[in-house]
N, CA, C, O and the ligand as a Tripos MOL2 file, in Angstrom:
@<TRIPOS>MOLECULE
protein
  317   315    80     0     0
PROTEIN
NO_CHARGES

@<TRIPOS>ATOM
      1 N         107.8410  101.6190  109.1440 N.3       1 MET1
      2 CA        107.5600  100.6230  108.0370 C.3       1 MET1
      3 C         106.6420   99.6310  108.5650 C.2       1 MET1
      4 O         106.6950   99.3320  109.7570 O.2       1 MET1
      5 N         105.7320   99.0490  107.7080 N.am      2 ILE2
      6 CA        104.8000   98.0680  108.1350 C.3       2 ILE2
      7 C         105.0830   96.7920  107.3320 C.2       2 ILE2
      8 O         105.8840   96.8060  106.3980 O.2       2 ILE2
      9 N         104.4710   95.7730  107.6770 N.am      3 GLU3
     10 CA        104.6410   94.5210  107.0140 C.3       3 GLU3
     11 C         104.0200   94.7550  105.5720 C.2       3 GLU3
     12 O         102.9850   95.4150  105.4750 O.2       3 GLU3
     13 N         104.5850   94.2680  104.5490 N.am      4 ILE4
     14 CA        104.0390   94.3530  103.3190 C.3       4 ILE4
     15 C         102.6280   93.6700  103.2450 C.2       4 ILE4
     16 O         101.6940   94.0590  102.5440 O.2       4 ILE4
     17 N         102.6280   92.6120  104.0660 N.am      5 SER5
     18 CA        101.3640   91.7120  104.1310 C.3       5 SER5
     19 C         100.2800   92.2850  105.0530 C.2       5 SER5
     20 O          99.1690   91.7590  105.1160 O.2       5 SER5
     21 N         100.6140   93.3640  105.7650 N.am      6 ALA6
     22 CA         99.7000   93.8980  106.6580 C.3       6 ALA6
     23 C          98.2750   94.2120  106.1320 C.2       6 ALA6
     24 O          98.1820   94.7840  105.0460 O.2       6 ALA6
     25 N          97.3510   93.9350  106.7050 N.am      7 PRO7
     26 CA         95.9990   94.1890  106.2610 C.3       7 PRO7
     27 C          95.7220   95.5960  106.1350 C.2       7 PRO7
     28 O          95.9800   96.3980  107.0320 O.2       7 PRO7
     29 N          95.1780   95.9180  104.9880 N.am      8 LEU8
     30 CA         94.8120   97.3700  104.6130 C.3       8 LEU8
     31 C          93.3860   97.3790  104.2630 C.2       8 LEU8
     32 O          92.8820   96.4380  103.6490 O.2       8 LEU8
     33 N          92.7160   98.4150  104.6340 N.am      9 TYR9
     34 CA         91.2640   98.5560  104.3020 C.3       9 TYR9
     35 C          91.0620   99.9980  103.6840 C.2       9 TYR9
     36 O          91.7410  100.9740  104.0030 O.2       9 TYR9
     37 N          90.1240   99.9990  102.8360 N.am     10 VAL10
     38 CA         89.6140  101.3050  102.1840 C.3      10 VAL10
     39 C          89.2030  102.1520  103.4290 C.2      10 VAL10
     40 O          88.4820  101.6150  104.2690 O.2      10 VAL10
     41 N          89.5820  103.3420  103.5900 N.am     11 GLY11
     42 CA         89.1760  104.1390  104.6690 C.3      11 GLY11
     43 C          90.2090  104.3750  105.7700 C.2      11 GLY11
     44 O          90.1220  105.2790  106.6010 O.2      11 GLY11
     45 N          91.2450  103.4330  105.6940 N.am     12 ASP12
     46 CA         92.2290  103.6080  106.6990 C.3      12 ASP12
     47 C          92.8890  105.0350  106.3940 C.2      12 ASP12
     48 O          92.9210  105.5430  105.2730 O.2      12 ASP12
     49 N          93.4300  105.6270  107.6050 N.am     13 VAL13
     50 CA         94.1590  106.7180  107.4210 C.3      13 VAL13
     51 C          95.5650  106.6920  107.9400 C.2      13 VAL13
     52 O          95.7620  106.3770  109.1130 O.2      13 VAL13
     53 N          96.4850  106.9830  107.1950 N.am     14 VAL14
     54 CA         97.9420  106.6870  107.5690 C.3      14 VAL14
     55 C          98.6630  107.9790  107.5360 C.2      14 VAL14
     56 O          98.1960  108.9620  106.9600 O.2      14 VAL14
     57 N          99.8880  107.9790  108.2000 N.am     15 GLU15
     58 CA        100.7080  109.0500  108.2150 C.3      15 GLU15
     59 C         101.9590  108.4270  107.3730 C.2      15 GLU15
     60 O         102.4350  107.3320  107.6720 O.2      15 GLU15
     61 N         102.3910  109.1270  106.4220 N.am     16 MET16
     62 CA        103.5700  108.6820  105.5360 C.3      16 MET16
     63 C         104.7830  109.3430  106.1130 C.2      16 MET16
     64 O         104.7170  110.4400  106.6670 O.2      16 MET16
     65 N         105.9010  108.6560  105.9730 N.am     17 ARG17
     66 CA        107.3320  109.2590  106.3850 C.3      17 ARG17
     67 C         107.5520  110.5140  105.6270 C.2      17 ARG17
     68 O         108.0720  111.4770  106.1910 O.2      17 ARG17
     69 N         107.1670  110.5670  104.3050 N.am     18 LYS18
     70 CA        107.5820  111.7660  103.4470 C.3      18 LYS18
     71 C         106.3350  112.6840  103.3980 C.2      18 LYS18
     72 O         105.2000  112.2940  103.1240 O.2      18 LYS18
     73 N         106.6760  113.8990  103.6860 N.am     19 VAL19
     74 CA        105.6450  114.8910  103.7260 C.3      19 VAL19
     75 C         105.3860  115.3130  102.2390 C.2      19 VAL19
     76 O         106.2960  115.5910  101.4570 O.2      19 VAL19
     77 N         104.0470  115.3340  101.9280 N.am     20 HIS20
     78 CA        103.6950  115.8540  100.4790 C.3      20 HIS20
     79 C         104.1290  117.1430  100.2660 C.2      20 HIS20
     80 O         104.2720  117.8970  101.2290 O.2      20 HIS20
     81 N         104.3890  117.5490   98.9940 N.am     21 PRO21
     82 CA        104.8330  118.8250   98.6990 C.3      21 PRO21
     83 C         103.8750  119.9210   99.2220 C.2      21 PRO21
     84 O         104.2430  121.0750   99.4410 O.2      21 PRO21
     85 N         102.4660  119.4100   99.4270 N.am     22 CYS22
     86 CA        101.5160  120.4290   99.9070 C.3      22 CYS22
     87 C         101.6430  120.6600  101.3690 C.2      22 CYS22
     88 O         100.9720  121.5400  101.9060 O.2      22 CYS22
     89 N         102.4780  119.9070  102.0490 N.am     23 GLY23
     90 CA        102.6340  119.8860  103.5120 C.3      23 GLY23
     91 C         101.9180  119.0180  104.2770 C.2      23 GLY23
     92 O         102.0830  118.9600  105.4960 O.2      23 GLY23
     93 N         100.9870  118.2040  103.5770 N.am     24 GLY24
     94 CA        100.2410  117.1640  104.2370 C.3      24 GLY24
     95 C         100.9880  115.8770  104.4930 C.2      24 GLY24
     96 O         101.8250  115.4660  103.6890 O.2      24 GLY24
     97 N         100.6990  115.2630  105.5700 N.am     25 LYS25
     98 CA        101.3840  113.8260  105.5970 C.3      25 LYS25
     99 C         100.3560  112.8320  106.0570 C.2      25 LYS25
    100 O         100.7500  111.7220  106.4150 O.2      25 LYS25
    101 N          99.0690  113.1240  106.0820 N.am     26 THR26
    102 CA         98.1090  112.1140  106.4260 C.3      26 THR26
    103 C          97.4140  111.8340  105.0660 C.2      26 THR26
    104 O          97.1860  112.7370  104.2600 O.2      26 THR26
    105 N          97.1150  110.6350  104.8720 N.am     27 TRP27
    106 CA         96.5790  110.0760  103.6690 C.3      27 TRP27
    107 C          95.4970  109.1640  103.9390 C.2      27 TRP27
    108 O          95.5070  108.5810  105.0240 O.2      27 TRP27
    109 N          94.5450  108.9470  103.1050 N.am     28 GLU28
    110 CA         93.3300  108.1040  103.1830 C.3      28 GLU28
    111 C          93.5030  107.0550  102.1760 C.2      28 GLU28
    112 O          93.8070  107.3390  101.0180 O.2      28 GLU28
    113 N          93.2900  105.6590  102.6390 N.am     29 VAL29
    114 CA         93.4790  104.6840  101.6700 C.3      29 VAL29
    115 C          92.0070  104.5320  100.9050 C.2      29 VAL29
    116 O          90.9620  104.2900  101.5100 O.2      29 VAL29
    117 N          92.1030  104.7000   99.5990 N.am     30 VAL30
    118 CA         90.9500  104.7140   98.7780 C.3      30 VAL30
    119 C          91.0010  103.4980   97.7940 C.2      30 VAL30
    120 O          90.0680  103.3580   97.0040 O.2      30 VAL30
    121 N          91.9290  102.7100   97.8000 N.am     31 ARG31
    122 CA         91.8680  101.5470   96.8590 C.3      31 ARG31
    123 C          92.8670  100.5940   97.4080 C.2      31 ARG31
    124 O          93.9960  100.9920   97.6950 O.2      31 ARG31
    125 N          92.5180   99.3900   97.5640 N.am     32 VAL32
    126 CA         93.3240   98.3400   98.1440 C.3      32 VAL32
    127 C          93.5100   97.1370   96.9420 C.2      32 VAL32
    128 O          92.4950   96.5200   96.6200 O.2      32 VAL32
    129 N          94.6280   96.8510   96.3710 N.am     33 GLY33
    130 CA         94.7280   95.8240   95.4780 C.3      33 GLY33
    131 C          96.2480   95.6570   95.3340 C.2      33 GLY33
    132 O          97.0250   95.7990   96.2780 O.2      33 GLY33
    133 N          96.6330   95.3280   94.0180 N.am     34 ALA34
    134 CA         98.0550   95.1580   93.9470 C.3      34 ALA34
    135 C          98.7940   96.4730   94.1070 C.2      34 ALA34
    136 O          99.9120   96.5430   94.6160 O.2      34 ALA34
    137 N          98.1250   97.4920   93.6560 N.am     35 ASP35
    138 CA         98.5690   98.7860   94.0150 C.3      35 ASP35
    139 C          97.6740   99.4480   95.1910 C.2      35 ASP35
    140 O          96.4990   99.1420   95.3920 O.2      35 ASP35
    141 N          98.2980  100.2590   95.8250 N.am     36 ILE36
    142 CA         97.4250  101.0090   96.8790 C.3      36 ILE36
    143 C          97.2400  102.2610   96.6010 C.2      36 ILE36
    144 O          98.2170  102.9790   96.3900 O.2      36 ILE36
    145 N          95.8620  102.7920   96.5470 N.am     37 GLY37
    146 CA         95.6240  104.1300   96.1840 C.3      37 GLY37
    147 C          95.3760  104.9970   97.4410 C.2      37 GLY37
    148 O          94.5470  104.6190   98.2690 O.2      37 GLY37
    149 N          96.0030  106.0430   97.5970 N.am     38 ILE38
    150 CA         95.8630  106.8770   98.7730 C.3      38 ILE38
    151 C          95.5990  108.3150   98.2460 C.2      38 ILE38
    152 O          96.0900  108.7330   97.1970 O.2      38 ILE38
    153 N          94.7640  109.0560   99.0790 N.am     39 THR39
    154 CA         94.5190  110.4710   98.7490 C.3      39 THR39
    155 C          94.9890  111.3100   99.9500 C.2      39 THR39
    156 O          94.6610  111.1220  101.1220 O.2      39 THR39
    157 N          95.7990  112.2560   99.4820 N.am     40 CYS40
    158 CA         96.1760  113.3030  100.4390 C.3      40 CYS40
    159 C          95.0800  114.0060  101.1090 C.2      40 CYS40
    160 O          94.2110  114.5280  100.4110 O.2      40 CYS40
    161 N          95.0250  114.0790  102.3920 N.am     41 ARG41
    162 CA         93.9480  114.5780  103.0460 C.3      41 ARG41
    163 C          94.1350  116.2260  103.2080 C.2      41 ARG41
    164 O          93.3060  116.9570  103.7500 O.2      41 ARG41
    165 N          95.1340  116.5670  102.7470 N.am     42 THR42
    166 CA         95.4490  118.1110  102.7890 C.3      42 THR42
    167 C          95.0060  118.7440  101.4680 C.2      42 THR42
    168 O          94.2820  119.7360  101.3890 O.2      42 THR42
    169 N          95.5270  118.0500  100.4280 N.am     43 CYS43
    170 CA         95.3000  118.7530   99.0820 C.3      43 CYS43
    171 C          94.4050  117.8730   98.1810 C.2      43 CYS43
    172 O          94.0730  118.3240   97.0850 O.2      43 CYS43
    173 N          94.0040  116.6780   98.5610 N.am     44 GLY44
    174 CA         93.1290  115.8680   97.8670 C.3      44 GLY44
    175 C          93.7410  115.1870   96.6410 C.2      44 GLY44
    176 O          93.0040  114.6610   95.8070 O.2      44 GLY44
    177 N          95.0070  115.1860   96.5190 N.am     45 ARG45
    178 CA         95.6520  114.5620   95.4840 C.3      45 ARG45
    179 C          95.8140  112.9790   95.5830 C.2      45 ARG45
    180 O          96.2700  112.4590   96.6000 O.2      45 ARG45
    181 N          95.4570  112.3230   94.5910 N.am     46 ARG46
    182 CA         95.4300  110.9000   94.7160 C.3      46 ARG46
    183 C          96.5580  110.2190   93.9280 C.2      46 ARG46
    184 O          96.8620  110.5290   92.7760 O.2      46 ARG46
    185 N          97.1180  109.3120   94.6180 N.am     47 VAL47
    186 CA         98.3430  108.5920   94.0660 C.3      47 VAL47
    187 C          98.2190  107.0320   94.2090 C.2      47 VAL47
    188 O          97.5580  106.4980   95.1000 O.2      47 VAL47
    189 N          98.8460  106.4280   93.3440 N.am     48 LEU48
    190 CA         98.8350  104.8560   93.4070 C.3      48 LEU48
    191 C         100.2120  104.5240   93.7080 C.2      48 LEU48
    192 O         101.1620  105.0990   93.1780 O.2      48 LEU48
    193 N         100.3190  103.5890   94.5660 N.am     49 LEU49
    194 CA        101.6660  103.1460   95.1200 C.3      49 LEU49
    195 C         101.6400  101.5650   95.0880 C.2      49 LEU49
    196 O         100.7100  100.9060   95.5520 O.2      49 LEU49
    197 N         102.7690  101.0300   94.4870 N.am     50 PRO50
    198 CA        102.9370   99.5120   94.6550 C.3      50 PRO50
    199 C         102.7860   99.3000   96.1470 C.2      50 PRO50
    200 O         103.1200  100.1690   96.9530 O.2      50 PRO50
    201 N         102.2550   98.0780   96.5170 N.am     51 ARG51
    202 CA        102.0370   97.8250   97.7860 C.3      51 ARG51
    203 C         103.4110   97.8720   98.6470 C.2      51 ARG51
    204 O         103.4670   98.2750   99.8090 O.2      51 ARG51
    205 N         104.4240   97.4300   97.9470 N.am     52 ARG52
    206 CA        105.8330   97.4380   98.6690 C.3      52 ARG52
    207 C         106.2720   98.8940   98.9740 C.2      52 ARG52
    208 O         106.7870   99.1970  100.0500 O.2      52 ARG52
    209 N         106.0560   99.7280   98.0310 N.am     53 ASP53
    210 CA        106.4440  101.1740   98.2050 C.3      53 ASP53
    211 C         105.5330  101.8220   99.4130 C.2      53 ASP53
    212 O         105.9630  102.5880  100.2750 O.2      53 ASP53
    213 N         104.3370  101.4030   99.3040 N.am     54 PHE54
    214 CA        103.4210  101.8300  100.2980 C.3      54 PHE54
    215 C         103.8100  101.3790  101.7410 C.2      54 PHE54
    216 O         103.8160  102.1830  102.6740 O.2      54 PHE54
    217 N         104.1130  100.1530  101.8790 N.am     55 ALA55
    218 CA        104.5510   99.5610  103.0950 C.3      55 ALA55
    219 C         105.8210  100.2320  103.6960 C.2      55 ALA55
    220 O         105.9630  100.4010  104.9070 O.2      55 ALA55
    221 N         106.7560  100.6120  102.7330 N.am     56 ARG56
    222 CA        107.8980  101.1750  103.0890 C.3      56 ARG56
    223 C         107.8300  102.7300  103.4620 C.2      56 ARG56
    224 O         108.6670  103.3340  104.1320 O.2      56 ARG56
    225 N         106.7770  103.2070  102.9490 N.am     57 GLY57
    226 CA        106.5740  104.7340  103.0940 C.3      57 GLY57
    227 C         105.6540  105.1090  104.3830 C.2      57 GLY57
    228 O         105.6070  106.2380  104.8700 O.2      57 GLY57
    229 N         104.9140  103.9540  104.8660 N.am     58 VAL58
    230 CA        103.9340  104.3230  106.0220 C.3      58 VAL58
    231 C         104.7180  104.5140  107.3730 C.2      58 VAL58
    232 O         105.6770  103.8190  107.7090 O.2      58 VAL58
    233 N         104.2370  105.4460  108.0310 N.am     59 LYS59
    234 CA        104.9840  105.7020  109.4470 C.3      59 LYS59
    235 C         104.0490  105.0190  110.4670 C.2      59 LYS59
    236 O         104.4680  104.2990  111.3730 O.2      59 LYS59
    237 N         102.7760  105.2950  110.2520 N.am     60 ARG60
    238 CA        101.8330  104.7760  111.1630 C.3      60 ARG60
    239 C         100.4620  104.8120  110.7620 C.2      60 ARG60
    240 O         100.1030  105.5580  109.8510 O.2      60 ARG60
    241 N          99.6150  104.0160  111.4100 N.am     61 PHE61
    242 CA         98.1500  104.0890  111.0900 C.3      61 PHE61
    243 C          97.6010  105.2030  112.1100 C.2      61 PHE61
    244 O          97.9580  105.2470  113.2870 O.2      61 PHE61
    245 N          96.7170  106.0710  111.5410 N.am     62 LEU62
    246 CA         95.9300  107.0370  112.4060 C.3      62 LEU62
    247 C          94.5750  106.5440  112.8730 C.2      62 LEU62
    248 O          94.1310  106.7450  114.0030 O.2      62 LEU62
    249 N          93.9310  105.8530  111.8690 N.am     63 ALA63
    250 CA         92.6830  105.3840  112.0000 C.3      63 ALA63
    251 C          92.4300  104.2270  111.0970 C.2      63 ALA63
    252 O          93.0350  104.2310  110.0250 O.2      63 ALA63
    253 N          91.5510  103.1390  111.3930 N.am     64 ARG64
    254 CA         91.2760  102.1130  110.6310 C.3      64 ARG64
    255 C          90.0120  102.3360  109.9920 C.2      64 ARG64
    256 O          89.1280  102.9350  110.6040 O.2      64 ARG64
    257 N          89.8190  101.8820  108.7230 N.am     65 GLY65
    258 CA         88.6250  101.8960  107.9290 C.3      65 GLY65
    259 C          87.4590  101.0440  108.4800 C.2      65 GLY65
    260 O          87.6210  100.1660  109.3260 O.2      65 GLY65
    261 N          86.4000  101.3400  107.9900 N.am     66 PRO66
    262 CA         85.1300  100.4600  108.5940 C.3      66 PRO66
    263 C          85.2590   98.9760  108.2710 C.2      66 PRO66
    264 O          84.5570   98.1810  108.8980 O.2      66 PRO66
    265 N          86.0960   98.5510  107.3480 N.am     67 GLY67
    266 CA         86.1420   97.1840  107.0690 C.3      67 GLY67
    267 C          87.1350   96.4160  107.9910 C.2      67 GLY67
    268 O          87.2140   95.1880  107.9750 O.2      67 GLY67
    269 N          87.8840   97.2090  108.7900 N.am     68 ALA68
    270 CA         88.9810   96.5950  109.6200 C.3      68 ALA68
    271 C          88.2980   95.7850  110.7890 C.2      68 ALA68
    272 O          87.3040   96.1890  111.3910 O.2      68 ALA68
    273 N          88.9550   94.5790  111.0420 N.am     69 PRO69
    274 CA         88.4350   93.9620  112.3120 C.3      69 PRO69
    275 C          88.8090   94.5650  113.5570 C.2      69 PRO69
    276 O          89.6360   95.4770  113.5300 O.2      69 PRO69
    277 N          88.3160   94.1850  114.6450 N.am     70 GLY70
    278 CA         88.5890   94.8940  115.8990 C.3      70 GLY70
    279 C          90.0330   94.7180  116.3050 C.2      70 GLY70
    280 O          90.7030   93.8440  115.7560 O.2      70 GLY70
    281 N          90.5450   95.4890  117.2250 N.am     71 GLU71
    282 CA         92.0140   95.3830  117.5760 C.3      71 GLU71
    283 C          92.2700   93.9060  118.0200 C.2      71 GLU71
    284 O          91.5360   93.3530  118.8390 O.2      71 GLU71
    285 N          93.4080   93.2560  117.4060 N.am     72 GLY72
    286 CA         93.8280   92.0260  117.8790 C.3      72 GLY72
    287 C          93.0190   90.9150  117.2340 C.2      72 GLY72
    288 O          93.2320   89.7530  117.5800 O.2      72 GLY72
    289 N          92.0900   91.2050  116.3060 N.am     73 ALA73
    290 CA         91.4200   90.2020  115.8180 C.3      73 ALA73
    291 C          92.0950   89.7460  114.5920 C.2      73 ALA73
    292 O          92.5490   90.5620  113.7910 O.2      73 ALA73
    293 N          92.1860   88.3740  114.4000 N.am     74 ALA74
    294 CA         92.8430   87.8100  113.2110 C.3      74 ALA74
    295 C          91.8310   87.6780  111.9820 C.2      74 ALA74
    296 O          91.2810   86.6030  111.7450 O.2      74 ALA74
    297 N          91.6310   88.7170  111.2830 N.am     75 GLY75
    298 CA         90.6330   88.5360  110.1870 C.3      75 GLY75
    299 C          91.4180   88.1970  109.0860 C.2      75 GLY75
    300 O          92.6470   88.2540  109.0640 O.2      75 GLY75
    301 N          90.5870   87.7900  108.0380 N.am     76 PRO76
    302 CA         91.1770   87.2080  106.7120 C.3      76 PRO76
    303 C          91.9810   88.5800  106.0040 C.2      76 PRO76
    304 O          91.6860   89.7650  106.1570 O.2      76 PRO76
    305 N          92.9650   88.0570  105.2760 N.am     77 ALA77
    306 CA         93.6980   89.2130  104.5400 C.3      77 ALA77
    307 C          92.8270   89.7130  103.4370 C.2      77 ALA77
    308 O          92.1960   88.9320  102.7240 O.2      77 ALA77
    309 N          92.7860   90.9780  103.2920 N.am     78 PRO78
    310 CA         92.0440   91.6990  102.1510 C.3      78 PRO78
    311 C          92.6590   91.3570  100.7730 C.2      78 PRO78
    312 O          93.8170   90.9450  100.7130 O.2      78 PRO78
    313 N          91.9710   91.5060   99.7690 N.am     79 ALA79
    314 CA         92.3610   91.3280   98.3410 C.3      79 ALA79
    315 C          93.7380   92.1300   98.1830 C.2      79 ALA79
    316 O          94.3120   92.1640   97.0940 O.2      79 ALA79
    317 ZN         98.9630  116.9380   99.4550 Zn       80 ZN80
@<TRIPOS>BOND
     1     1     2 1
     2     2     3 1
     3     3     4 2
     4     3     5 am
     5     5     6 1
     6     6     7 1
     7     7     8 2
     8     7     9 am
     9     9    10 1
    10    10    11 1
    11    11    12 2
    12    11    13 am
    13    13    14 1
    14    14    15 1
    15    15    16 2
    16    15    17 am
    17    17    18 1
    18    18    19 1
    19    19    20 2
    20    19    21 am
    21    21    22 1
    22    22    23 1
    23    23    24 2
    24    23    25 am
    25    25    26 1
    26    26    27 1
    27    27    28 2
    28    27    29 am
    29    29    30 1
    30    30    31 1
    31    31    32 2
    32    31    33 am
    33    33    34 1
    34    34    35 1
    35    35    36 2
    36    35    37 am
    37    37    38 1
    38    38    39 1
    39    39    40 2
    40    39    41 am
    41    41    42 1
    42    42    43 1
    43    43    44 2
    44    43    45 am
    45    45    46 1
    46    46    47 1
    47    47    48 2
    48    47    49 am
    49    49    50 1
    50    50    51 1
    51    51    52 2
    52    51    53 am
    53    53    54 1
    54    54    55 1
    55    55    56 2
    56    55    57 am
    57    57    58 1
    58    58    59 1
    59    59    60 2
    60    59    61 am
    61    61    62 1
    62    62    63 1
    63    63    64 2
    64    63    65 am
    65    65    66 1
    66    66    67 1
    67    67    68 2
    68    67    69 am
    69    69    70 1
    70    70    71 1
    71    71    72 2
    72    71    73 am
    73    73    74 1
    74    74    75 1
    75    75    76 2
    76    75    77 am
    77    77    78 1
    78    78    79 1
    79    79    80 2
    80    79    81 am
    81    81    82 1
    82    82    83 1
    83    83    84 2
    84    83    85 am
    85    85    86 1
    86    86    87 1
    87    87    88 2
    88    87    89 am
    89    89    90 1
    90    90    91 1
    91    91    92 2
    92    91    93 am
    93    93    94 1
    94    94    95 1
    95    95    96 2
    96    95    97 am
    97    97    98 1
    98    98    99 1
    99    99   100 2
   100    99   101 am
   101   101   102 1
   102   102   103 1
   103   103   104 2
   104   103   105 am
   105   105   106 1
   106   106   107 1
   107   107   108 2
   108   107   109 am
   109   109   110 1
   110   110   111 1
   111   111   112 2
   112   111   113 am
   113   113   114 1
   114   114   115 1
   115   115   116 2
   116   115   117 am
   117   117   118 1
   118   118   119 1
   119   119   120 2
   120   119   121 am
   121   121   122 1
   122   122   123 1
   123   123   124 2
   124   123   125 am
   125   125   126 1
   126   126   127 1
   127   127   128 2
   128   127   129 am
   129   129   130 1
   130   130   131 1
   131   131   132 2
   132   131   133 am
   133   133   134 1
   134   134   135 1
   135   135   136 2
   136   135   137 am
   137   137   138 1
   138   138   139 1
   139   139   140 2
   140   139   141 am
   141   141   142 1
   142   142   143 1
   143   143   144 2
   144   143   145 am
   145   145   146 1
   146   146   147 1
   147   147   148 2
   148   147   149 am
   149   149   150 1
   150   150   151 1
   151   151   152 2
   152   151   153 am
   153   153   154 1
   154   154   155 1
   155   155   156 2
   156   155   157 am
   157   157   158 1
   158   158   159 1
   159   159   160 2
   160   159   161 am
   161   161   162 1
   162   162   163 1
   163   163   164 2
   164   163   165 am
   165   165   166 1
   166   166   167 1
   167   167   168 2
   168   167   169 am
   169   169   170 1
   170   170   171 1
   171   171   172 2
   172   171   173 am
   173   173   174 1
   174   174   175 1
   175   175   176 2
   176   175   177 am
   177   177   178 1
   178   178   179 1
   179   179   180 2
   180   179   181 am
   181   181   182 1
   182   182   183 1
   183   183   184 2
   184   183   185 am
   185   185   186 1
   186   186   187 1
   187   187   188 2
   188   187   189 am
   189   189   190 1
   190   190   191 1
   191   191   192 2
   192   191   193 am
   193   193   194 1
   194   194   195 1
   195   195   196 2
   196   195   197 am
   197   197   198 1
   198   198   199 1
   199   199   200 2
   200   199   201 am
   201   201   202 1
   202   202   203 1
   203   203   204 2
   204   203   205 am
   205   205   206 1
   206   206   207 1
   207   207   208 2
   208   207   209 am
   209   209   210 1
   210   210   211 1
   211   211   212 2
   212   211   213 am
   213   213   214 1
   214   214   215 1
   215   215   216 2
   216   215   217 am
   217   217   218 1
   218   218   219 1
   219   219   220 2
   220   219   221 am
   221   221   222 1
   222   222   223 1
   223   223   224 2
   224   223   225 am
   225   225   226 1
   226   226   227 1
   227   227   228 2
   228   227   229 am
   229   229   230 1
   230   230   231 1
   231   231   232 2
   232   231   233 am
   233   233   234 1
   234   234   235 1
   235   235   236 2
   236   235   237 am
   237   237   238 1
   238   238   239 1
   239   239   240 2
   240   239   241 am
   241   241   242 1
   242   242   243 1
   243   243   244 2
   244   243   245 am
   245   245   246 1
   246   246   247 1
   247   247   248 2
   248   247   249 am
   249   249   250 1
   250   250   251 1
   251   251   252 2
   252   251   253 am
   253   253   254 1
   254   254   255 1
   255   255   256 2
   256   255   257 am
   257   257   258 1
   258   258   259 1
   259   259   260 2
   260   259   261 am
   261   261   262 1
   262   262   263 1
   263   263   264 2
   264   263   265 am
   265   265   266 1
   266   266   267 1
   267   267   268 2
   268   267   269 am
   269   269   270 1
   270   270   271 1
   271   271   272 2
   272   271   273 am
   273   273   274 1
   274   274   275 1
   275   275   276 2
   276   275   277 am
   277   277   278 1
   278   278   279 1
   279   279   280 2
   280   279   281 am
   281   281   282 1
   282   282   283 1
   283   283   284 2
   284   283   285 am
   285   285   286 1
   286   286   287 1
   287   287   288 2
   288   287   289 am
   289   289   290 1
   290   290   291 1
   291   291   292 2
   292   291   293 am
   293   293   294 1
   294   294   295 1
   295   295   296 2
   296   295   297 am
   297   297   298 1
   298   298   299 1
   299   299   300 2
   300   299   301 am
   301   301   302 1
   302   302   303 1
   303   303   304 2
   304   303   305 am
   305   305   306 1
   306   306   307 1
   307   307   308 2
   308   307   309 am
   309   309   310 1
   310   310   311 1
   311   311   312 2
   312   311   313 am
   313   313   314 1
   314   314   315 1
   315   315   316 2
@<TRIPOS>SUBSTRUCTURE
     1 MET1         2 RESIDUE 1 A MET
     2 ILE2         6 RESIDUE 1 A ILE
     3 GLU3        10 RESIDUE 1 A GLU
     4 ILE4        14 RESIDUE 1 A ILE
     5 SER5        18 RESIDUE 1 A SER
     6 ALA6        22 RESIDUE 1 A ALA
     7 PRO7        26 RESIDUE 1 A PRO
     8 LEU8        30 RESIDUE 1 A LEU
     9 TYR9        34 RESIDUE 1 A TYR
    10 VAL10       38 RESIDUE 1 A VAL
    11 GLY11       42 RESIDUE 1 A GLY
    12 ASP12       46 RESIDUE 1 A ASP
    13 VAL13       50 RESIDUE 1 A VAL
    14 VAL14       54 RESIDUE 1 A VAL
    15 GLU15       58 RESIDUE 1 A GLU
    16 MET16       62 RESIDUE 1 A MET
    17 ARG17       66 RESIDUE 1 A ARG
    18 LYS18       70 RESIDUE 1 A LYS
    19 VAL19       74 RESIDUE 1 A VAL
    20 HIS20       78 RESIDUE 1 A HIS
    21 PRO21       82 RESIDUE 1 A PRO
    22 CYS22       86 RESIDUE 1 A CYS
    23 GLY23       90 RESIDUE 1 A GLY
    24 GLY24       94 RESIDUE 1 A GLY
    25 LYS25       98 RESIDUE 1 A LYS
    26 THR26      102 RESIDUE 1 A THR
    27 TRP27      106 RESIDUE 1 A TRP
    28 GLU28      110 RESIDUE 1 A GLU
    29 VAL29      114 RESIDUE 1 A VAL
    30 VAL30      118 RESIDUE 1 A VAL
    31 ARG31      122 RESIDUE 1 A ARG
    32 VAL32      126 RESIDUE 1 A VAL
    33 GLY33      130 RESIDUE 1 A GLY
    34 ALA34      134 RESIDUE 1 A ALA
    35 ASP35      138 RESIDUE 1 A ASP
    36 ILE36      142 RESIDUE 1 A ILE
    37 GLY37      146 RESIDUE 1 A GLY
    38 ILE38      150 RESIDUE 1 A ILE
    39 THR39      154 RESIDUE 1 A THR
    40 CYS40      158 RESIDUE 1 A CYS
    41 ARG41      162 RESIDUE 1 A ARG
    42 THR42      166 RESIDUE 1 A THR
    43 CYS43      170 RESIDUE 1 A CYS
    44 GLY44      174 RESIDUE 1 A GLY
    45 ARG45      178 RESIDUE 1 A ARG
    46 ARG46      182 RESIDUE 1 A ARG
    47 VAL47      186 RESIDUE 1 A VAL
    48 LEU48      190 RESIDUE 1 A LEU
    49 LEU49      194 RESIDUE 1 A LEU
    50 PRO50      198 RESIDUE 1 A PRO
    51 ARG51      202 RESIDUE 1 A ARG
    52 ARG52      206 RESIDUE 1 A ARG
    53 ASP53      210 RESIDUE 1 A ASP
    54 PHE54      214 RESIDUE 1 A PHE
    55 ALA55      218 RESIDUE 1 A ALA
    56 ARG56      222 RESIDUE 1 A ARG
    57 GLY57      226 RESIDUE 1 A GLY
    58 VAL58      230 RESIDUE 1 A VAL
    59 LYS59      234 RESIDUE 1 A LYS
    60 ARG60      238 RESIDUE 1 A ARG
    61 PHE61      242 RESIDUE 1 A PHE
    62 LEU62      246 RESIDUE 1 A LEU
    63 ALA63      250 RESIDUE 1 A ALA
    64 ARG64      254 RESIDUE 1 A ARG
    65 GLY65      258 RESIDUE 1 A GLY
    66 PRO66      262 RESIDUE 1 A PRO
    67 GLY67      266 RESIDUE 1 A GLY
    68 ALA68      270 RESIDUE 1 A ALA
    69 PRO69      274 RESIDUE 1 A PRO
    70 GLY70      278 RESIDUE 1 A GLY
    71 GLU71      282 RESIDUE 1 A GLU
    72 GLY72      286 RESIDUE 1 A GLY
    73 ALA73      290 RESIDUE 1 A ALA
    74 ALA74      294 RESIDUE 1 A ALA
    75 GLY75      298 RESIDUE 1 A GLY
    76 PRO76      302 RESIDUE 1 A PRO
    77 ALA77      306 RESIDUE 1 A ALA
    78 PRO78      310 RESIDUE 1 A PRO
    79 ALA79      314 RESIDUE 1 A ALA
    80 ZN80       317 GROUP 0 **** ****
């Protein structure tokens, strides 16, 4: 689980706790807003999750998107 307020960026790649029915567990963030849009990297399915549910479901970040600040940098919170 991550902080609900943890910065998220389009292009981030995350591993979710729950394995998708297709067998995939890595997802790419494609939309950041009140809801978080993620696409399954295995089957390409896109889903929208409320930020709270997303934060609960994330196991870890595998990669950060191009908009992410460097490690340890305190960048502004995304929209
Ligand atoms: Zn899938």
